[in-house]
C-alpha positions as CSV (number, residue, x, y, z in Angstrom):
1,M,46.9,43.4,-21.8
2,A,43.2,42.1,-20.5
3,R,43.0,38.3,-20.9
4,S,39.1,37.1,-22.3
5,S,36.8,36.1,-19.4
6,G,36.3,32.6,-20.9
7,S,38.3,30.8,-22.5
8,F,38.5,28.6,-26.5
9,N,36.6,26.0,-24.7
10,K,34.5,27.3,-22.7
11,R,33.8,29.9,-26.5
12,E,33.1,27.2,-28.4
13,K,31.0,25.0,-25.9
14,E,29.1,27.5,-25.8
15,K,28.2,28.1,-29.9
16,K,28.1,23.9,-29.9
17,R,24.9,24.5,-27.3
18,Q,23.0,27.7,-28.7
19,Q,23.5,25.6,-32.5
20,K,21.8,22.6,-31.4
21,Q,19.1,25.3,-29.8
22,E,18.2,26.8,-33.0
23,E,18.0,23.1,-35.0
24,K,15.8,22.4,-31.8
25,K,13.9,25.4,-33.0
26,V,14.1,24.4,-36.5
27,R,12.8,21.3,-36.0
28,K,9.8,22.0,-33.7
29,E,8.2,25.0,-36.4
30,E,9.0,21.8,-39.0
31,R,6.0,19.4,-37.7
32,K,4.4,22.3,-36.7
33,S,3.9,24.4,-40.2
34,S,3.7,20.1,-42.0
35,G,0.9,19.9,-40.2
36,T,0.2,16.4,-39.2
37,G,-1.4,16.0,-35.3
38,D,-4.3,16.9,-35.0
39,F,-5.6,15.1,-32.8
40,D,-8.6,13.2,-34.5
41,S,-6.1,11.6,-36.7
42,M,-4.4,10.7,-33.1
43,I,-7.1,8.7,-31.6
44,A,-7.2,4.6,-31.6
45,Y,-9.0,2.1,-31.0
46,V,-9.8,-1.4,-30.2
47,D,-12.7,-3.8,-31.2
48,E,-14.5,-6.8,-29.6
49,N,-11.2,-8.9,-30.8
50,G,-8.3,-6.2,-29.4
51,Q,-7.3,-5.5,-32.6
52,I,-6.1,-1.5,-33.3
53,T,-8.4,-0.1,-35.4
54,S,-8.2,3.5,-36.7
55,T,-12.6,3.5,-37.1
56,P,-14.4,3.3,-33.6
57,P,-16.1,0.0,-32.2
58,D,-20.1,-0.6,-33.5
59,P,-21.8,0.5,-30.4
60,T,-24.8,-2.2,-31.1
61,K,-22.2,-4.5,-30.2
62,R,-21.4,-3.4,-26.7
63,K,-21.6,-5.6,-23.4
64,E,-22.5,-4.6,-20.0
65,V,-19.9,-6.0,-17.6
66,N,-20.8,-6.1,-14.1
67,A,-16.7,-4.5,-12.9
68,E,-16.9,-6.8,-9.4
69,E,-16.8,-10.0,-11.8
70,I,-13.3,-8.9,-12.5
71,E,-10.5,-10.5,-10.5
72,L,-6.8,-8.8,-10.5
73,G,-4.0,-10.5,-9.2
74,V,-4.6,-13.9,-6.7
75,P,-8.4,-14.9,-7.1
76,R,-9.9,-14.1,-3.4
77,R,-9.2,-17.0,-1.5
78,T,-12.1,-19.6,-0.2
79,D,-12.1,-19.8,3.9
80,E,-11.7,-23.4,4.0
81,A,-11.1,-25.4,7.4
82,P,-7.0,-25.8,7.8
83,E,-6.1,-29.2,7.6
84,V,-4.6,-31.1,9.6
85,R,-2.2,-33.5,10.1
86,T,-2.0,-37.2,11.8
87,G,1.1,-38.7,12.9
88,R,3.4,-40.5,15.4
89,I,6.9,-38.5,17.3
90,D,9.3,-40.5,16.0
91,R,11.8,-39.2,18.1
92,F,12.1,-37.1,20.5
93,D,14.7,-35.8,23.4
94,E,13.3,-34.3,26.4
95,S,16.6,-33.1,27.7
96,R,17.3,-31.0,24.7
97,G,13.1,-30.1,24.1
98,F,13.2,-31.1,20.4
99,G,12.2,-34.6,18.1
100,F,10.2,-35.4,14.9
101,I,7.2,-36.4,13.8
102,Q,6.6,-39.0,10.9
103,E,3.4,-38.0,9.1
104,D,1.2,-41.1,8.7
105,S,-0.2,-40.2,4.8
106,T,3.1,-38.8,3.4
107,R,6.0,-40.7,5.7
108,E,7.6,-37.1,5.3
109,R,9.7,-36.1,9.4
110,Y,9.2,-32.7,11.0
111,F,11.4,-31.2,12.9
112,V,8.8,-30.4,16.2
113,H,9.8,-27.6,19.2
114,V,8.8,-28.6,22.9
115,S,7.3,-25.0,22.3
116,G,4.7,-25.7,19.5
117,M,3.3,-28.3,21.9
118,L,0.0,-28.0,23.7
119,E,0.6,-31.0,25.9
120,E,3.9,-33.4,27.8
121,L,4.5,-35.7,25.0
122,R,6.6,-39.0,24.5
123,E,8.1,-41.3,21.7
124,G,5.5,-42.9,20.1
125,D,2.9,-40.3,21.2
126,K,0.5,-41.2,17.8
127,V,-0.4,-36.7,17.1
128,T,-2.3,-34.1,14.9
129,F,-0.1,-31.1,14.3
130,D,0.1,-27.8,11.6
131,L,2.6,-27.1,9.3
132,E,4.4,-23.8,9.9
133,R,7.6,-22.6,7.6
134,G,10.8,-22.4,9.6
135,T,14.2,-21.5,9.9
136,R,15.2,-24.9,7.2
137,G,11.7,-25.7,6.5
138,L,8.7,-27.0,7.6
139,N,8.0,-27.1,11.5
140,A,5.6,-29.0,12.9
141,V,3.3,-26.6,15.6
142,G,0.4,-27.0,18.0
143,V,1.4,-30.7,18.6
144,K,-1.7,-32.6,20.4
145,K,-2.9,-36.6,21.2
146,A,-4.7,-37.3,18.5
């Protein structure tokens, strides 16, 4: 006696799948026959106040917009000269090649490495410098005598 190729569970799953397909076809036919869904009924308009309406906008209230005036994202930068900071070398270890600069205006202390110096400097020298983000905070770079 030969057994059927599909088990009872497989036949049941196939029946359910076919039943779902039939239900889907029926729903599709109902949507088609109901008549709702013509293109004109689906169009929505936005009025001058940004509200969604079903009536088209009045062409007399139309305003011309210059596309180049529209800014997306971050506003354009104006070319500004970078701020030059001044301070004094507070502490500098020549054997290790690093130290700290205390800024005159804010009294903040910034790390400085010998590689960020443009000339040879010592403790107490008045300097000008720029700041750069380092791994542990802001570092003084481009350091030179004031």
